[in-house]
C-alpha positions as CSV (number, residue, x, y, z in Angstrom):
1,M,-30.8,63.2,204.4
2,K,-28.7,60.1,204.7
3,T,-27.2,58.4,201.6
4,K,-29.1,55.2,202.2
5,N,-32.4,57.1,202.3
6,I,-31.6,58.9,199.1
7,R,-30.8,55.6,197.4
8,R,-34.1,54.1,198.6
9,I,-36.0,57.1,197.1
10,V,-34.1,56.8,193.8
11,I,-34.8,53.1,193.5
12,S,-38.5,53.6,194.3
13,V,-38.8,56.2,191.6
14,I,-37.1,53.9,189.1
15,I,-39.4,51.0,190.0
16,I,-42.5,53.2,189.6
17,L,-41.3,54.4,186.2
18,A,-40.5,50.8,185.2
19,I,-44.0,49.7,186.1
20,A,-45.6,52.5,184.2
21,I,-43.5,51.7,181.0
22,V,-44.2,48.0,181.3
23,T,-47.9,48.5,181.6
24,I,-48.1,50.8,178.6
25,L,-45.9,48.7,176.4
26,A,-47.5,45.4,177.5
27,I,-50.9,46.7,176.3
28,Q,-49.3,47.7,173.0
29,Y,-47.7,44.3,172.3
30,K,-50.3,42.0,173.9
31,T,-52.0,41.3,170.7
32,N,-48.9,40.0,169.0
33,P,-48.7,36.2,169.9
34,S,-46.2,35.4,167.1
35,V,-44.1,37.2,164.6
36,S,-44.7,37.8,160.9
37,N,-42.2,36.7,158.2
38,N,-40.7,40.2,158.1
39,Q,-40.1,40.5,161.9
40,K,-37.5,39.2,164.2
41,V,-38.4,37.3,167.3
42,Q,-37.8,39.6,170.3
43,V,-36.0,37.8,173.1
44,V,-35.0,39.1,176.5
45,A,-32.5,37.0,178.6
46,A,-31.9,37.8,182.2
47,E,-28.2,37.0,181.8
48,N,-25.8,37.2,178.9
49,F,-24.8,33.5,178.9
50,W,-28.3,32.4,178.2
51,G,-28.7,35.3,175.8
52,N,-25.5,34.2,173.9
53,I,-26.8,30.6,173.6
54,V,-30.2,31.6,172.3
55,S,-28.6,34.1,170.0
56,Q,-26.6,31.3,168.4
57,I,-29.7,29.2,167.9
58,G,-31.8,32.0,166.6
59,G,-29.2,33.6,164.3
60,D,-30.3,36.5,162.2
61,H,-34.0,35.7,162.8
62,I,-34.0,36.9,166.4
63,E,-33.0,40.0,168.3
64,V,-31.7,39.4,171.8
65,T,-31.4,41.8,174.8
66,S,-29.4,40.5,177.7
67,I,-30.1,42.4,180.9
68,I,-27.0,41.5,182.9
69,S,-24.1,41.7,180.5
70,D,-21.5,43.8,182.4
71,P,-18.8,41.4,183.8
72,S,-18.2,43.9,186.7
73,T,-21.8,43.6,187.9
74,D,-22.6,41.4,190.8
75,P,-25.8,39.6,189.7
76,H,-26.9,39.1,193.2
77,L,-27.1,42.9,193.7
78,Y,-28.6,43.9,190.4
79,E,-31.4,46.4,190.4
80,S,-33.6,46.5,187.3
81,N,-34.5,49.8,185.5
82,A,-36.9,51.3,183.1
83,H,-34.8,50.2,180.1
84,D,-35.1,46.6,181.2
85,A,-38.9,47.0,181.6
86,A,-39.3,48.4,178.1
87,A,-37.3,45.5,176.6
88,L,-39.4,43.0,178.5
89,A,-42.7,44.5,177.4
90,R,-41.6,44.1,173.7
91,A,-40.5,40.5,174.1
92,N,-42.0,37.5,172.4
93,L,-39.8,35.2,174.5
94,V,-38.2,35.8,177.9
95,I,-35.5,33.6,179.4
96,N,-34.5,33.6,183.1
97,N,-32.3,31.3,185.2
98,G,-34.7,30.9,188.2
99,L,-33.9,29.5,191.7
100,G,-33.8,33.1,193.1
101,Y,-30.7,34.0,191.0
102,D,-32.6,36.7,189.0
103,D,-35.5,37.7,191.2
104,F,-35.6,41.1,189.5
105,M,-37.1,39.3,186.6
106,D,-40.0,38.1,188.7
107,K,-40.7,41.6,189.8
108,L,-40.7,43.0,186.3
109,L,-42.9,40.1,184.9
110,S,-45.4,40.5,187.7
111,V,-46.3,44.0,186.5
112,S,-46.2,43.1,182.8
113,H,-49.2,41.0,181.9
114,N,-48.9,39.7,178.4
115,D,-50.5,36.4,177.6
116,S,-48.8,36.1,174.3
117,R,-45.3,36.2,175.7
118,Q,-43.6,33.0,176.6
119,V,-41.3,32.8,179.7
120,L,-38.7,30.0,179.9
121,S,-37.1,29.4,183.3
122,V,-34.0,27.2,183.1
123,D,-34.6,25.7,186.5
124,K,-37.9,24.4,185.3
125,I,-36.4,23.1,182.0
126,L,-33.9,21.1,184.0
127,N,-36.5,20.2,186.7
128,I,-34.3,21.3,189.5
129,T,-35.6,20.3,192.9
130,G,-34.4,19.9,196.5
131,D,-33.4,22.2,199.3
132,N,-31.2,25.2,198.4
133,P,-30.1,23.9,195.0
134,N,-27.1,25.5,193.3
135,P,-28.5,28.3,191.1
136,H,-25.5,28.5,188.8
137,L,-27.1,26.2,186.2
138,W,-25.1,27.4,183.2
139,Y,-22.1,25.5,184.7
140,D,-24.1,22.3,184.4
141,I,-22.5,21.8,181.0
142,L,-23.6,18.2,180.7
143,R,-27.2,19.5,180.5
144,V,-26.8,22.7,178.7
145,G,-27.8,20.9,175.5
146,A,-31.2,20.2,177.0
147,V,-31.6,23.9,177.7
148,A,-30.7,24.6,174.1
149,D,-33.4,22.1,173.0
150,A,-36.0,24.1,174.9
151,F,-34.8,27.4,173.4
152,E,-35.1,26.0,169.8
153,E,-38.6,24.6,170.4
154,A,-39.7,28.0,171.7
155,L,-38.3,29.9,168.8
156,A,-39.8,27.5,166.3
157,A,-43.2,27.9,168.0
158,K,-43.0,31.7,167.7
159,D,-41.5,31.7,164.2
160,P,-42.5,28.5,162.4
161,S,-41.2,29.7,159.0
162,N,-37.6,29.5,160.2
163,T,-37.9,26.2,162.0
164,N,-35.3,24.5,159.8
165,A,-32.7,27.2,160.5
166,Y,-33.3,26.9,164.2
167,K,-32.8,23.2,164.1
168,A,-29.6,23.5,162.1
169,N,-28.2,26.1,164.5
170,L,-29.1,23.9,167.4
171,T,-27.2,21.0,166.0
172,T,-24.2,23.2,165.4
173,F,-24.3,24.5,169.0
174,K,-24.6,21.1,170.6
175,N,-21.7,19.8,168.5
176,S,-19.6,22.7,169.6
177,L,-19.9,21.6,173.2
178,K,-17.8,18.5,172.5
179,P,-14.3,20.0,173.3
180,I,-15.6,21.2,176.6
181,L,-17.1,17.8,177.5
182,D,-13.9,16.1,176.3
183,T,-11.8,18.2,178.6
184,I,-14.1,17.6,181.5
185,Q,-13.8,13.8,180.9
186,E,-10.0,14.1,180.8
187,I,-10.0,15.8,184.2
188,K,-12.3,13.1,185.5
189,T,-10.1,10.3,184.2
190,K,-6.7,11.8,185.3
191,Y,-7.7,13.3,188.6
192,P,-10.5,11.4,190.2
193,N,-11.7,12.9,193.5
194,A,-9.0,15.4,193.6
195,P,-9.7,17.8,196.5
196,V,-10.5,21.4,195.5
197,A,-12.3,24.4,197.0
198,Y,-14.3,27.4,195.8
199,T,-15.2,30.7,197.3
200,E,-18.8,30.3,196.0
201,R,-20.7,27.5,194.4
202,V,-20.4,29.1,190.9
203,P,-18.5,26.1,189.4
204,G,-20.2,23.5,191.5
205,Y,-21.9,21.6,188.7
206,L,-18.6,21.6,186.7
207,L,-16.6,20.2,189.5
208,T,-19.2,17.4,190.1
209,A,-19.1,16.5,186.4
210,A,-15.3,16.4,186.4
211,G,-15.3,14.1,189.4
212,L,-13.5,16.5,191.7
213,D,-14.1,16.7,195.5
214,A,-15.2,20.2,196.7
215,K,-14.0,20.7,200.3
216,T,-15.5,24.2,200.9
217,P,-17.8,24.2,203.9
218,T,-21.4,24.6,202.8
219,G,-22.0,27.4,205.3
220,F,-19.0,29.3,204.0
221,A,-20.1,29.3,200.3
222,G,-23.7,30.0,201.3
223,A,-22.8,33.1,203.3
224,I,-20.6,34.5,200.5
225,E,-23.4,34.0,198.0
226,E,-25.8,35.9,200.3
227,G,-23.3,38.7,200.9
228,N,-22.8,37.8,204.5
229,D,-19.7,37.0,206.6
230,P,-19.2,33.2,207.1
231,S,-19.3,31.9,210.7
232,P,-15.9,31.8,212.6
233,A,-16.0,28.0,212.4
234,D,-16.5,27.9,208.6
235,T,-13.8,30.6,208.1
236,A,-11.4,28.7,210.2
237,T,-12.0,25.5,208.3
238,M,-11.5,27.3,205.0
239,D,-8.3,28.9,206.3
240,V,-6.9,25.5,207.3
241,L,-7.7,24.1,203.9
242,M,-5.3,26.7,202.5
243,T,-2.6,26.8,205.1
244,N,-2.3,23.0,205.2
245,R,-2.4,22.6,201.5
246,S,-5.3,20.2,201.8
247,I,-6.6,21.1,198.3
248,R,-5.1,21.1,194.8
249,I,-6.9,24.1,193.4
250,L,-8.9,27.1,194.7
251,L,-11.6,28.3,192.3
252,Y,-12.1,32.0,192.9
253,N,-15.2,34.0,191.8
254,A,-13.4,37.1,190.4
255,Q,-16.7,38.8,189.8
256,A,-18.1,39.0,193.3
257,T,-15.3,39.5,195.8
258,S,-15.1,40.6,199.4
259,S,-12.4,41.0,202.0
260,V,-13.2,37.4,203.1
261,T,-12.8,35.9,199.7
262,E,-9.7,38.0,199.0
263,H,-8.2,36.7,202.3
264,V,-8.8,33.1,201.2
265,R,-7.3,33.8,197.8
266,D,-4.2,35.3,199.4
267,L,-3.8,32.4,201.8
268,A,-3.9,30.0,198.8
269,K,-1.3,31.9,196.9
270,Q,1.0,32.0,200.0
271,A,0.6,28.3,200.3
272,G,1.5,27.7,196.6
273,I,-2.0,26.5,195.7
274,P,-3.0,27.5,192.2
275,V,-6.0,29.9,192.0
276,V,-8.3,29.5,189.0
277,G,-10.6,32.4,188.3
278,V,-14.2,31.8,187.3
279,T,-16.9,34.3,186.5
280,E,-20.7,34.4,186.7
281,T,-21.3,36.1,183.4
282,L,-19.8,35.9,180.0
283,P,-16.7,38.2,180.1
284,K,-15.8,40.8,177.6
285,G,-13.5,39.3,174.9
286,E,-15.2,35.9,175.0
287,P,-17.3,35.6,171.8
288,T,-19.4,32.6,172.9
289,Y,-20.6,30.6,175.9
290,Q,-18.5,27.7,174.5
291,S,-15.2,29.6,174.2
292,W,-15.7,31.0,177.8
293,Q,-16.4,27.6,179.3
294,L,-13.6,25.9,177.3
295,D,-11.1,28.5,178.5
296,Q,-12.1,27.9,182.1
297,V,-12.0,24.1,182.0
298,K,-8.6,24.2,180.2
299,S,-7.4,26.5,183.0
300,L,-8.6,24.0,185.6
301,L,-6.9,21.1,183.8
302,K,-3.6,23.1,183.5
303,A,-3.7,23.9,187.2
304,L,-4.2,20.3,188.1
305,E,-1.4,19.2,185.9
306,G,0.6,21.9,187.7
């Protein structure tokens, strides 16, 4: 039997087990619309960056499970499992990114019917519309505060007795974004419309906020995100950006790489173009969303100062 066929069988078995566990646990927890004073709010976040933010707001009053937390995992290729299903069935609150980034959550939720569980999709919180919008919403740092507001409101609704604590933690979180926002403003002031490129749209919102001009062909970034090879024309355009030193910085997704992106990175290095690594999930060693993003924007500023 071929390896691909074996993998399909294994995945099918996992999905069947996940559905069974979700169904059983959903029945068990369906009658629990809120939590008692002695219980913690059970939160499941599809990704660890949203999990980290809600954890800061909830503090000791909540318990957070982040499904994607391994920085070596490519979120686009993630396959859910029975452990994820069990956590989801217990949850009072579920947070996903939306915009197709975490489709595995839709599959799990579709087989776990629990009217008492609230689901927050960040794309809906931010009212993202349009054709093929950038799904990397956690890089939209100017609006992360609005996402945090929605998290706080949901926690207070589930656990009214700790509303004051949630509000205080929300204020602390939003204040802690200031160094990141100040650095973004510094980049915007010092380097308006500086030409840059990325291998994927991961930092797209950040670059827009910083007033930088992303030169990557749309087709190139889209193909990389989908796990496909870019067209020869888009590949040639990207190569020329490197070899002609037409950009100041290359932002490289170090978490989802391929021979194509490694080629672009190598061309940039050969041309003396600084390469700034970005990641899709909170890396090990970074205690908070804020520290992670601050480190990245500082690296971007340093490279521009070059």
